[in-house]
Legacy VTK file of the C-alpha trace (Angstrom):
# vtk DataFile Version 3.0
C-alpha trace
ASCII
DATASET POLYDATA
POINTS 158 float
34.461 69.694 106.669
37.000 71.937 108.092
39.634 73.611 105.992
43.140 73.189 107.630
45.299 76.401 107.632
48.915 76.216 107.341
50.861 76.909 110.298
52.725 80.284 110.170
55.941 79.151 111.685
58.168 81.743 113.561
60.815 83.217 111.475
64.488 82.995 112.686
64.261 86.456 114.195
60.734 85.794 115.870
61.935 82.503 117.364
65.061 84.053 118.765
63.154 86.942 120.371
60.580 84.365 121.705
63.050 82.102 123.206
65.040 84.864 124.698
61.762 86.251 126.399
61.023 82.713 127.794
64.751 82.415 129.099
64.864 85.974 130.548
61.352 85.403 132.310
62.517 82.136 133.752
66.014 83.341 134.948
64.552 86.694 136.269
61.802 84.863 138.258
64.278 82.429 139.529
66.804 85.109 140.805
63.952 87.164 142.231
62.577 84.118 144.173
66.220 83.270 145.152
66.457 86.862 146.604
63.299 86.524 148.690
64.448 83.156 150.228
66.399 84.752 153.092
63.072 86.445 154.259
61.134 83.100 154.046
58.937 84.366 151.210
58.277 83.138 147.726
57.359 85.387 144.913
53.672 84.242 145.418
53.845 85.344 149.068
55.419 88.579 148.065
52.659 89.232 145.337
49.899 88.660 147.917
51.598 90.857 150.481
51.995 93.668 147.756
48.211 93.347 146.763
47.219 93.497 150.285
49.452 96.400 151.357
48.289 98.298 148.400
44.501 97.586 148.951
41.995 99.688 151.094
42.123 98.578 154.724
44.966 96.217 153.766
42.140 93.445 152.886
40.939 91.771 149.894
38.095 89.348 149.028
39.750 85.894 148.393
37.964 85.883 144.924
39.530 89.211 143.940
42.909 88.235 145.309
42.730 85.020 143.390
41.973 87.148 139.999
44.688 89.670 140.852
47.386 86.972 141.387
46.126 84.572 138.564
45.728 81.792 140.998
42.669 79.425 141.311
40.735 79.706 144.353
41.922 76.530 145.613
45.472 77.098 145.021
45.199 80.493 146.645
43.503 78.936 149.703
46.377 76.766 150.385
48.664 79.703 149.883
46.793 81.828 152.247
46.855 78.957 154.906
50.565 78.658 154.718
50.662 82.476 155.111
48.246 82.589 157.942
50.329 79.910 159.911
53.414 82.351 159.344
51.332 85.049 160.925
51.591 87.255 157.699
47.839 87.319 156.867
44.387 86.439 158.474
40.966 85.526 157.230
38.017 87.256 158.079
34.137 86.402 157.079
32.596 88.996 154.904
29.702 90.489 156.482
27.566 91.241 153.443
28.087 87.560 151.993
28.321 84.892 154.501
30.219 82.725 151.890
32.650 85.292 151.126
35.911 85.502 152.861
38.487 88.433 153.155
42.335 88.196 153.413
43.694 90.681 155.728
47.322 91.883 156.000
48.278 91.368 159.749
50.512 94.013 161.540
53.336 91.486 161.165
52.675 90.905 157.300
52.916 94.735 156.984
56.156 94.834 159.008
57.547 92.213 156.826
56.478 93.716 153.486
57.995 97.015 154.641
61.261 95.111 155.647
61.414 93.002 152.491
60.275 95.734 149.731
63.666 97.456 149.659
65.406 94.347 149.240
63.164 93.243 146.637
63.224 96.567 144.846
67.000 96.387 144.798
67.064 92.993 143.326
64.632 94.195 140.380
67.028 97.105 139.947
70.034 94.846 139.880
68.653 92.167 137.661
66.693 94.116 135.273
66.235 97.881 135.533
69.859 98.923 135.633
70.532 96.472 132.631
68.208 98.318 130.348
68.986 101.874 129.053
66.089 104.605 129.671
65.298 104.699 126.062
65.096 100.871 125.719
63.071 100.823 128.798
60.662 103.092 127.174
60.552 101.091 123.981
60.110 97.638 126.076
57.102 99.225 127.771
55.779 100.439 124.455
56.187 96.818 122.956
54.708 95.074 125.963
51.641 97.181 126.590
49.474 95.805 123.598
50.560 92.180 124.536
49.376 92.931 128.227
46.226 94.575 127.127
45.354 91.753 124.753
46.222 88.984 127.481
44.064 90.946 130.063
41.236 91.036 127.604
41.536 87.245 127.326
40.920 86.477 131.107
38.077 84.366 131.777
37.590 83.306 128.348
37.517 79.602 127.359
LINES 1 159
158 0 1 2 3 4 5 6 7 8 9 10 11 12 13 14 15 16 17 18 19 20 21 22 23 24 25 26 27 28 29 30 31 32 33 34 35 36 37 38 39 40 41 42 43 44 45 46 47 48 49 50 51 52 53 54 55 56 57 58 59 60 61 62 63 64 65 66 67 68 69 70 71 72 73 74 75 76 77 78 79 80 81 82 83 84 85 86 87 88 89 90 91 92 93 94 95 96 97 98 99 100 101 102 103 104 105 106 107 108 109 110 111 112 113 114 115 116 117 118 119 120 121 122 123 124 125 126 127 128 129 130 131 132 133 134 135 136 137 138 139 140 141 142 143 144 145 146 147 148 149 150 151 152 153 154 155 156 157
C-alpha cells in the first residue's frame, strides 16, 4: 500500500511569485506575438527563422528543429508547410538518411528575418529589458538558470 504524502501548498509569497510569473509569461508572449503580426509572422514562425538563421548552412533536420522548438514532429510539419507556402523555408531530402528531411531557410526567409529582427529586439527591449534594472536582470538570470537546467534535464523523460 502506498503511503500518501501531504501536499506542500505554496506559501502566500510563493503563490504570488508563481502567479506573477504566469501572468508575465502570458502577457509578454501575447505582446511579442502582437508585435510580429504586421510582418505576418507568429512567435513560432520567428523562433523557427531564428533557429535556421543561426544554424550551419541555414538548415536543420526536422527532428532537431522539433527538439529545438519543443514542438511535436506532427505540429512542426504543419508549421513548416505553412511557412513553405509563404516562401520562408523549403524542405530538402537528407542524402544520408532517406527518411530524414531538412528544413532550409530560403533567401526570402533570411531577408524576412533580417527585416523583422530589429523590430522584435525593440519589442523585447520595450516590454522586458528596459523595465528591469541591470542588477535585477543579473539576479533574474541567476534565479532562472537552475530552473532552465532542471527542465532541460527532464526533456524526453516520461
